[in-house]
Structure formats: structure tokens, C-alpha cells
N, C-alpha and C positions, 0 to 999 in steps of 0.2 A: 178756501185756502188762497194763498198768495198766487201771483201769476206763475205760470209754468216756466221753468228754467232748468237747464241741466246743472247738476251739482247740488240738488236739494239736500238738506240735512236730515238724516234718519238716525234714530237712536234705538237700540235694543236694550231691554232690561232682562237679564238672565242670571241665574245663580252661578253658572259655570260657563267658561269658554273652552271648547274642545275642538281641535282639528281632527283628532284621531279617535280614541276610545270615547264613546259618548252614548247617551240615550237618544231616543228618536227626536225629542223636542230640541235638544242641544244640536244634533246633527242638522236638522232643518233650519235652525236659527243661523248656524254657521254658513250653510250653503247659500241662504238668502242674503246674508250680510256680505259675503265674499262676492257674489255675483252683482250686487248693487254697487259695491266699490269698483268692480271691474268696468262697470258701465258709467262711471263718472260721478256717482253719488258720494256725498260726504257722510261716511258711516261711522257711528260711535257704538260702543258696546260696553254697557255698565255691567260689571260682574264682580265676583268675589276675589279676594286676595289683596296684594299690595303692588303698587307701582303702575306705570303706564307703558304701553308699547304699541307698535303698529305691526299687525300680522295680516298679510294678504290685502293690504290697503285699508284694513279695519282698525280704527283707533280704540284700543282696549283700555278701559278705565277700571282698574281693580280697586273698588272702594267698599264693597259689601263684606261684612264680617259674620253675618248670621244666615248662611244659605240653608241651614237645616231646621231651625226653630226660631220663633220670635221675630220672624221676618218683618212684621209691622213696625218694630222699633226703628227700622232703617228707612221707613217711608219718607220722613222729612229730609234725610240725606239724599235720597233718590230724587225727590222733587227739586231740591236746590241744584243738584247736578244737571238735571234736565233743563232748568231755566238758564243755567250757565252755558250749556251747549246750544240752547235756543233751537231745539229740534223742531222741524216742520211736521215730521211724523215720528211717533214713538210707539214701540210695540213690544209685546212679550208673548211667549208661549207657555209661561208658567203661572199657575193659578194664584200663587202667593203674591204676585206682583201686578195683578189686574188692577187693583185699586189705585196705586200711585200713578200708573200709566194713564188711567182714565181721568184721574183728578188733574193731572198736568194738561190733558187735552181740554178739559173744561176751563181751567184758569188761564190758559194761553190762547184759547180759541184755535187750537191746532188739532190735527187728526190723531186720535188714540186708536190703536189697532190691537185687538185681543184675538189670539188664536186658541181654538179649543182642540187639545191633542187627543183626549180620551172621551168616550161617550158618557162616562159617569161624572166628569169634571163639572158640568154646569149645574148639577143638582145642589140645592141650597145647603144641605148638611153633609156634604161629601166627607170632609175632614172629621167631623164629629162622629159620624157613624163608623168610620174606620178606627178611631180611637176606642170607642165602646166595644168594638168587635175584637180588638187585639190587646188591649191593656187591662191590667188588674190592679186592685188596691189603690194606693195613693197616686200611683202613676196614671191611673185612669181618671181620677178626679182632676189632677193638674192638667192632664192631657185634654180633657173635655173643655176646660176653661180656655186653654190656648186654641183649641180647634174651633170653638164657637166664635172666637174673635176673628180667626182666619176666614171662617165661613161667611161671616157678616161682611168683611172687607171684600171677599171674592164676589159675593152676590152684588154688592154695590158697584164693583169694578165692571162686571158684565153689564149691569143695568145702565151705567153712565158712559160706557165706551161708545165712541162715534162709529167705529167699524168693528164688527165681530166676524171672524173668518172661521168657517167650519170645514171639516174634511169629508163629511158624508151627509146624506139626507136625514139620517136619524138624529145627528147633532143639530141640524137645521130645525127639525121639528121641535126638539127640546127647547131650543132658544126661543122659538116663536111662542111656544105654549107657556113657558114660565116667565119670560122677560118681555114678551110682546114686541120683540125686535125682529127685523128681517136681515138675517146674516147672509154673508156672501160665501160661496163655496169655491175653494181654489185647490188645484192639484198640488201634491207634494213635489218637492224638487228631487231630481236624481242626476248625478254626474257619473258617467261610466269611467272606470279605470282603463288606462291605455295599456292593457295587459292581455296577453293570450294565455288562456288557462288549459291545462291538460284534460284528458278524458275524465268522465264523471264516474263516481263510485260512492255508494253509501247514502245515508240519510242524515241530515243535520237538524239541530235545534239551536236557535240563537236568541239570547236575551239575558237580562239580569234576573236572577232567580228570586221572584217575589210572588206574593199571593195571586195577583191577577194573571200571572203568566202560566200558572197551573202546570209546572214542569212534571209533576207526578204522573200526569197522563202520558207524557213522553217516555218516562222511565218505565212505566208499565208496558209500553210498547216494545221497549228495548228487551225486556225480560221475555216477552212473547216470541219475538222474532230473533232467535239466537244465532241464526246463520247469516244475518245481515249486519254490516258494520254501521254504527251510529256515531255521531259526533255532537258534542255539547260545547257551546261557546258562551261564556258569560261569567259575570261576577257571582261567586258562590258563597253565600253566608254560611256560617257555622251550622245552623240548624238543618241545612240540606246535605251536608257532607256524608252523613251515614247512608243516605238514599242512593248514592252513586258507588258505594263500595261493593266490590265483587262482581261487577258487570263486565265480563271479559270482552264483550262485543261493543262496548262503549268507550270511546276515546274522549277524555275530558281536557279541554284546552284552557279553561278559565277565561279571564278577560284578555282580549287581544287588540292590537292596533287595528284600525279600520280596514286597511288593505288586506291584512291577513284574514280578518273575519269574512270579507267579501270573497276572498280566494276559496275559503271552505264552502261558502254557499255556492259559488260558481262551479266547483268541482264535485258537488254532490248531485245525485240524481233527483233528490227531493228535499224540500225544506218543510218541516212540520211546525205548524203554529197551533199552540194549545191555549192561547190567551183568551180571556173573556172581556168583551166590550172594548176592544181597541178601536181607535179612530181610523187610522190608515197606517199600518206598520211599514217602516222603511224596508224591512226585510222582504216584503212583497215585491217592491220595486226592484230590489237587488236580485231576487230570485227570477222574476219575470224577464229582466234584461238579459241575464246569463242563461236563460232557458232551463232553469231548474224548476221542476214541478212543485207547485205549492199545494200542500195538503193541510186543510184547516178544520178544526173541530167547531169553532164558533165564529171567529172573526171573519166577516164577509162584507166589507164596506160597500154599500149600495148594490149588494148582490153580485159583485163582479166575479167572484169565484163561481157562484152558481150559474152565471151567464157564460161560463166557458174559459175563464182564465186560471182555473185550478180545479181541485177536487175537494168538495166539502164532505166530511164524514160525520156520522151521528154517534159513533161509538168506537171502541177499540177493535172490535171484530171487523168492522168495515175498514178501518185504517190498516189493519194487518193484511186484508185482502188486496188493498191498493198497493201496498209495499211489495207484496209477493208478485203481483202483476208487473210492477215496475222492474223488479229484478229479472223476471222472465223475459220481458220485452219492453225496454225503455222507449223504443220507437213508436209503440202504440199510443203514446201520449204526445207525440210530436206536434199534432194539430193544436193542442192546448198550449204547449210551450211557445209555439210560433205566434199564436194570437196574443199571448201575454207579452212577448217581446215587442210586438208592434204597438201594443197599447202604451207601453212606456215611451217608445220613440215618438209617438204622436201626441203625448199628453204631458210628460214629466221632465223633459230636458229643459235646461235654463232658457233656451230661445223660445220655448213655449210658455213657461211659467212667469218669467219676469215681466213681459208686456201685460199679462193679465193682472199681476200684482200692482203694476203702475196704474192701470185703469181703475182698479178697486179703490186705491188710496187717493186718486185724483191727480196724478202727475201729468198724464196726457192720454189722449184717446187712441185706442188701437182696435184693430179688427179682432173679433173673438177667435181664440184658438183653444184646442183642448177642451177642458171641462167648462161647463156653463158657469158663468159668474153672475148672472142676472136673476135667474129664476129661483 
């Protein structure tokens, strides 16, 4: 890279720009872009929509028209815009944009940075297998063709990227085994809200309702534990609506602004995670910081839950026992919630993560803090 200097040009390529309601990838991209802008970086954000604006110091360029399908049709437009920006570092957290980001890095001799958000993302036929599993008839045929194209581009994107960043050791091993690359591991970003929350009550589930989230496990738990209040936050597709009807101890909020979502997590005694193969859920950080007990069925990045930052359960019976113990005496879990809080404070705040990111992409040398970025 060119000589180190303050104000380097960084560009993100993401399908959406959100400050409030967002998925995990969008939230992390926003937090990173905002904190880089605050520290004097020249930050651009290529995304969908029309027009340009500056938000929190980030230059938003809304040029993408196909965030849902046929994303590869916009690769030439993305490349042209990146060369126009003349970005020193270009990055994305979304699989569909791995290829144009990596290609720009090759053609410009600059740094291309690929983030891996979910454990299944690096597998070569991720999109194709999903279409085969969920589509029928002519939609399956057309979907497989489209998915194969996306899968090929994603594979090449990871293969040609200068820097691959993972969230956990499982992802690191997958990248090493399939792509023969040595990825870097970075902690996710977390920014606390400057808000005091009232006392804790009930159990929450947060996320968009889709297959990988396995919300059915949570709803089965709601039916089992009728004397405990449960809260569900997230976008609810039509196919899930019948599942939540008639559950008197469940309060459904739907999709909420970020601060309201965090308030529900912070004021709940426990947060339930039923997802399969997540990389590192933002909801873990939010729960840990506000001392809400994390109960997870499967997601356990680097074994942190099993090492004492939450409770991992193997089935509904065990989950029910934990919730009843929680209701009887929340204080018995205080050692767990305190360790979890300290973990976030020591690893995930911007003052910890941004210097590590700068070191990984080559801006300047810093002392190691938080998660290991070398091994």
C-alpha cells in the first residue's frame, strides 16, 4: 500500500445503508464506517437507492438497483465507481459483492477486504443448495442458474481477496481448508447506548424470522413455560404469522428501531438464541453488555458461551429448566452476566476494534488489544 497517512480513502460496498433497523452485517458495516469517519478517514458507502448524502461523515452513494437478485449485473457499475473514488481499501460483508471488491483490489493494486458473517457463507455452493432446498418447479430451475452464477463469483471473490476477515475459529478453518488462505480474526464492534434501563423482566428473542434462525424452537418454549412473559422482535414474514397466534404470554413487537430493540434486550432477564451456524451475533454483544443472560441452542462462537459467558442448552427441556431457575433467582447467574459484560468492555468497543482493523488492512502499527488478529 501507499505510505501511511491520516485520511486514507475507504469504500464499503453493501446492498443497504441502515443506521437503525438492520441485520447484523449492515449494523457492523455502519458502525465501522462511522467510527472510521470519526477518526479522520475519507469514507464512502456504495449502496442501493438514488442520490447522494453525507451521514455521520460517511459519503453515501446510492447507485445499486438490484440488491435482491441478479447482483452480478451491477458489477461493472461498482467497479467504475470504485475507480472513480480511488479507494485505498474497499470492503464488503455481503457475499454477493465479494467478486467486484476483490477484482478492484487486483486491478488497482489496492487492498480488498472480505468479511465472513455466517459460518455457511464460504462454502462454494451456498446459494445453489439454498435454492434447491426451498424452490419448486420453474422457479427452482431459474433460481439454480442464478445461484450458480452467484456462487462462482463469490468463490472467486474469496479466492482473490487480499484480506479475508472472519469472526470465529470455525470460519478461519473453513477458509484455510477450501481457499488455502490465512484469514484474520477481528472482534465485532459494539457501541453502548447512553441510556439507563429499568429492572429486568421476561425472556426475549430478536431476529428476522427466516430458516436459519429456527424461531420455532423459541415458540415451542413459549408454549411450555406459560407463566413467564416472552418477547419477540423482528420482521415477520406471512408464513410465520399463524405460529404466533394465541400465545397469551408472548408479546410480538415486529421490526423496531435499533434503540428500542436494545431496550427490550437490556430489560429482559434472558435472551434466547435459536439460530444455527451464526458467525458472531450482534445480539450476544448487546445482551452481554447489559447483563442479560444469553441462552443458546447452537450458536457458540469459539466456545465463548460454553466457557462461561452464557448458558448453552441441548434441548427444550434444558432450556425450560434454565428459564425457571432464572425466574426463581436471577442473581444466581450474576457471575455469568458480569463476565460477559467485562468481555465486551475489553474486546468490542471502538477504541479496541478500530486500531486492530487498521493494523490488519495496513494503515499503521498498533499494539495488540482484544481478540488475536495474527494467529
